[in-house]
Backbone as a ProteinNet text record, in pm:
[ID]
protein_1_A
[PRIMARY]
MEHTFPSDLIQLQADWQRTYAALAVPRPVHTTALRRRLHTLSGQLLLHPYWSSPGRLPGARVELRREARALERSS
[TERTIARY]
88.2	1.9	91.3	68.4	162.5	114.6	172.3	134.8	242	158.8	258	240.3	332.6	330.6	409.1	351.3	418	557	647.3	790.5	796.2	711.5	713.3	649	569.9	504.9	621.8	684.9	790.4	894.1	948.8	1039.8	992.2	871.4	807.4	823.8	769.6	796.2	940.7	1020.3	1163.8	1213.8	1185.6	1207	1157.1	1029.7	980.9	1041	1079.5	1148.5	1304.2	1370.4	1491	1461.8	1388.3	1348.9	1323.5	1239.2	1199.8	1328	1417.2	1529.8	1611.6	1635.9	1715	1670.7	1531	1467.2	1494.7	1507.4	1511	1635.8	1743.3	1879.7	1888.3	1975.4	1984.5	2027.1	1972.6	2015.4	2013.4	1906.5	1913.2	1944.6	1995.7	2031.5	1930.6	1908.3	1783	1639.6	1632.7	1500.9	1374.2	1361.1	1250.1	1240.9	1336.3	1327.1	1303.2	1347.5	1309.1	1177.2	1122.6	968.4	879.9	925.8	858.6	839.6	969.7	973.7	898.8	882.8	818.6	670.3	623.9	496.4	427.7	520.7	507.9	501.6	594.7	589.4	476.8	428.3	325.5	196.3	183.6	51.8	68.7	197.1	209.1	180.4	209.2	175.3	29.4	-25.2	-165.6	-261	-218.4	-306.3	-261.8	-160.1	-96.3	-222.6	-233.2	-368.4	-363.3	-258.1	-263.5	-376.6	-389.4	-482.1	-625.3	-624.4	-792.6	-825.5	-734.3	-755.6	-828.3	-914.1	-988.3	-885.8	-947.4	-863.7	-755.7	-741.5	-646.5	-671.1	-568.4	-584.7	-564.6	-589.9	-582.8	-406.4	-352.6	-210.9	-107.6	-164.4	-76.1	28.4	-16.7	85.7	201.4	167.7	289	378.4	319	392.6	475.7	409.4	496.3	613.6	601.1	724.4	827	772.3	882.5	958.8	877.8	937.2	1022.4	1004.8	1069.8	1214.3	1183.1	1306.6	1405.9	1353.6	1420.3	1509.3	1443	1494.9	1623.4	1616.6	1712.3	1830.5	1806.5	1910	1997.6	1899.3	1974	2054	2043.1	2099.8	2239.2
-124.2	-3.8	132.1	205.9	311.6	440.5	503.9	625.9	758.4	876.1	980.1	1089.4	1091.6	1187	1344.8	1443	1562.7	1553.4	1609.9	1613.1	1642.7	1768.8	1825.8	1743	1641.7	1542.6	1445.8	1408.6	1314.6	1368.2	1475.5	1545.8	1566.5	1597.5	1585.8	1463.3	1362	1241.2	1196	1231.9	1201.4	1295.5	1395.6	1480.7	1431	1373.2	1330.9	1192	1135	986.9	1012.2	1103.4	1141.9	1202.9	1267.7	1341.4	1220.8	1134.1	1024.1	936.2	901.5	840.6	919	1032.5	1102.5	1090.7	1084.4	1053.5	932.2	830	692.4	638.5	722	686.8	673.5	616.1	615.8	764.5	826	961.5	1063.5	1083.6	1183	1315.8	1404.2	1534.2	1636.3	1718.9	1821.3	1747.8	1677.1	1604.4	1699.8	1795.6	1880.4	1941.6	1995	2036.8	1930.9	1815.3	1714.8	1657.4	1657	1643	1758.3	1879.7	1973.7	1973.9	1926.8	1933.1	1799.8	1686.1	1587.5	1617.7	1706.7	1737.8	1827	1919.4	2011.4	1940	1868.9	1784.5	1665.3	1626.4	1534.5	1622.5	1726.7	1819.1	1848	1879.7	1922.6	1809.5	1689.5	1555.8	1560.3	1542	1519.8	1608.4	1745.6	1832.5	1866.6	1789	1815.9	1802.2	1893.6	1877.9	1752	1687.4	1553.4	1468.4	1468.1	1361.3	1395	1530.6	1561.8	1558.2	1505.6	1485.8	1368.3	1347.6	1227.9	1123.1	994.4	880.5	851.2	894.7	858.4	697.2	639.5	490.4	454.6	369.9	295.1	280	232.8	175.7	329.6	423.1	530.7	575	586.4	609.9	538.8	397.3	317.9	326	346.3	379.2	512.3	611.4	728	688.4	638.9	620.1	525	425.9	369.1	476.5	545.3	653.3	746.2	792.2	863	801.2	678	601.4	579.5	550.1	542.8	667	775.6	909.3	950.9	903.6	897	818.7	696	617	672.3	718.5	788.2	924.4	978.6	1110	1090.8
11.9	7.3	4.4	-97.9	-118.8	-45.4	61.5	106.8	41.1	52.7	-8.5	112.3	180.7	299.8	253	310.7	274.4	362.1	297.6	345	487.7	510.9	668	751.1	715.3	825.8	850.7	753.8	766.9	859.8	821.9	909.7	1060.6	1068.9	1221.9	1294.2	1215.7	1272.4	1303.1	1236.2	1245.8	1337.6	1378.6	1497.8	1634.2	1606	1727.3	1763.6	1691.9	1714.4	1747.5	1729.8	1748.4	1908.2	1935.5	2069.5	2170.9	2128.2	2220.9	2240.3	2145.3	2164.6	2256.5	2242	2356.3	2485.1	2515	2646.1	2674.6	2610.1	2642.9	2688	2673.6	2717.6	2849.5	2938.3	3073.5	3128.3	3225.5	3248.9	3143.4	3083.6	2971.1	3040.8	2951.6	2983.6	2925.8	2994.3	2947	2949.1	3038.7	3046	3027.1	3099.9	3089.9	2961.5	2906.1	2770	2673.1	2668.5	2589.5	2585.7	2714.8	2730.5	2672.5	2681.5	2640.4	2481.1	2430.2	2289.7	2230	2300	2259.3	2256.9	2360.5	2364.4	2248.3	2229.5	2118.7	1994.3	1965.5	1817.7	1852.4	1936.4	1924.9	1894.9	1936.1	1892.1	1753.6	1712.3	1570.4	1481.1	1517.3	1458.7	1428.8	1539.3	1575.4	1482.2	1479.9	1408	1267.7	1218.5	1078.4	997.9	879.2	799.6	700.2	709.6	629.4	696	823.3	890.6	863.1	818	808.7	659.5	570	431.2	419.4	299.4	261.3	225.3	242.6	193.2	285.7	430.5	513.9	522.4	537.6	568.6	714.6	766.9	894.2	946.1	835.9	854.4	828	803.1	782.8	874.7	996.8	1109.4	1115	1101.8	1100	975.5	875.7	755.1	748.5	827.2	839	928.2	1055.9	1138.8	1055.9	967.7	871.8	784	729.4	640.7	715.2	825.6	911.1	962	1006.7	1027.3	894.1	775.8	651.8	633.4	651.3	640.3	727.4	838.6	964.7	897.9	860.2	799.9	694.5	618.7	486.2	500.5	642.6	652.5	703.5
[MASK]
+++++++++++++++++++++++++++++++++++++++++++++++++++++++++++++++++++++++++++

């Protein structure tokens, strides 16, 4: 199943995943700032206009995470 996500949405998801990973390490630095960033990014992801467009598929969020991971690996 092919998804075409806007590049800004993929970048938002990649930023969210990177921030989450930074919080997941033992004794993270700047915990409060990372949590605030994660909260902000979560809101931006949730409210992105892509999710209100017609034809949104149930597996789209999983595929978005996959594409964001692929973006990170290619960087």
